[in-house]
N, C-alpha and C positions, 0 to 999 in steps of 0.2 A: 664336531664336524671335521676338525683337523685329524682326529683319530681315524675317522672313516675315509680320509683322503679327499674330502670334498671342500677343504678350506686350507690355504697355505699356513704352515706353522709360523712363518715369519709375521703373519698378521695377528696371531693369537693375543700377544701382549698388548699391542696398540688398540685392538678392538675391545679387549677386556677393560682396559683403562678408560676408553671412551664410553663403554656401557656403564661403568661405575660412576664416571663423571655425570652421565645422563641421569643416573639414579639420584645423585646428590642434587642436581638441578630440579629434578622432579620432586624431591623432598622439600626443597625451597618453595616450589610452587604450591605444594600442599600446605606448607606452613602459612603462606600468604593467604591462600584460599580460606583456610579455617581460622584465621587470626582472631576474629571476634569470639570464637568458641573456646579458645584455650583458657580464658579466664573462668568460663562457666563450667568447664570440665575438671572435676577433681580426681578422676580415676586415671592414675598414671599409666596403668596397663592399657587402658583404652587409647590413651594418647600414643603410646609406643606402637600399638596395633595399627594405627593409621599409617605409620611409616614402615614398619617391618613385619615379617612373619613371626609367628610364635606358636608353641605347641598347645594343643587342647589339654594334653596330659604330658607333663615334663618327664620323659624318660629318654635320655640322650640317645642311647643305642637304637631304640625303636623309632624315635624321631628321625634319626639318621637314615634308617632303613626306609622309612616313608618317603624321604626326599630322594633316595636312590631309586626306588620303584617309580615314582612319578616322573623323574627325569629320564630314566630308562625308557619308559613308555613314550615320552615325548620324542626323544632322539631316534629311537627305533622306528616309531611311527612316521616321523618326518622323512627319514631315509627311505622307508618302504613306499610312502606316497609319492615321493619324487622320483622313484625308480620307474613308475608307470608313465603313461602318456596323458597326464592331465593337461587341460588347456591352461595356459599360463595365467589367465584371469581367474581360474578357479583355485589355484594353489593357496592364496591367502584365506579363502573361505574354508578350505579343508584344514589348514593350520589352526584357524580360529575355532573350528568345531573340535579339533583334537585337544586344544588347551581347555576349552569349556568342559569337555568330557573328563579330562584329568582333574580339573578343579571340583567337579560335581562328585566324582567317584573317590578320589584320593586326597582331596584338599582339606578335609576336616581335621585331620590329625596334626598338621603343621602349618597350614595356610599355604602350602605348596609354592615354595620359591621357584623351583625348577630352573633357576638361573641365579648364580651367586650374586650378580650385580643387582638383581631385583630386590634383594634384601640388604646387601652391604651398602650400596649408595644411599638409600633413604635412612638407614641406621646411622650412618656417619652424619647426615644432615640432622637427625634427631639429637645426636650427641653434641653438636656444636651450636645449634640454634637456641636462642633464648626463649624457650617455650614455657609459658606459665604452667605450673603444676606438673611438670614432667618429672618422672623418676629416672631411674637408671636406664641406659640403653641396652641392658642385658647382654653385655659382651660375652658372658659365660656361655650363652646359647648360640652366639653368632657363628660358630664353626659349623653347626649343623646345616644351615641353608647355604653354606659355602662348599663344604666337603661333600655333602650328599649329592648335589647336582653334578659335581665334577666326576665322582665315581659312577653315578648312574648314567651320565652321558657317555662316558668312556665305555662302560659295559654295553650299552645299547649300540654304540658304533662298532665295537668289536664283534658282537654277535651278528650284526647285520653283515659285516665283512666275511664272516665265516660261513654263513648260510648261502646256498647256491641261488 
């Protein structure tokens, strides 16, 4: 949104930090909620999947492209929808429908982070919490749901600004 001129650049870093902190707190809440299940779950991949996104097929370039496309659609769609005259009360419904549509159509390949904090915060929680039967936090993949949404969001905002 800052790229589109709809959000002050001075707020980007503090808002990003707050979103990541929120993701960590969310990861803590998930850990507490599922606490009795950790002992019963032996599949480390399933445990990680509760906290973070992951690819259906691990091919970093194509996983990155998937995240770029999903976030491009999100940002371009949000900017296009808010350009019109929606009733303020309907905007959250439209945003929710857009996110559901992205998830249903594009989410199968990577789990669609479409926001770096959605993956990074809970992945940090997974890394530091004492979860029974957990494996690695898969930091080798973590760049995909961070870089892909940043690139896709910037491209969506830039295209929106170029179009009349």
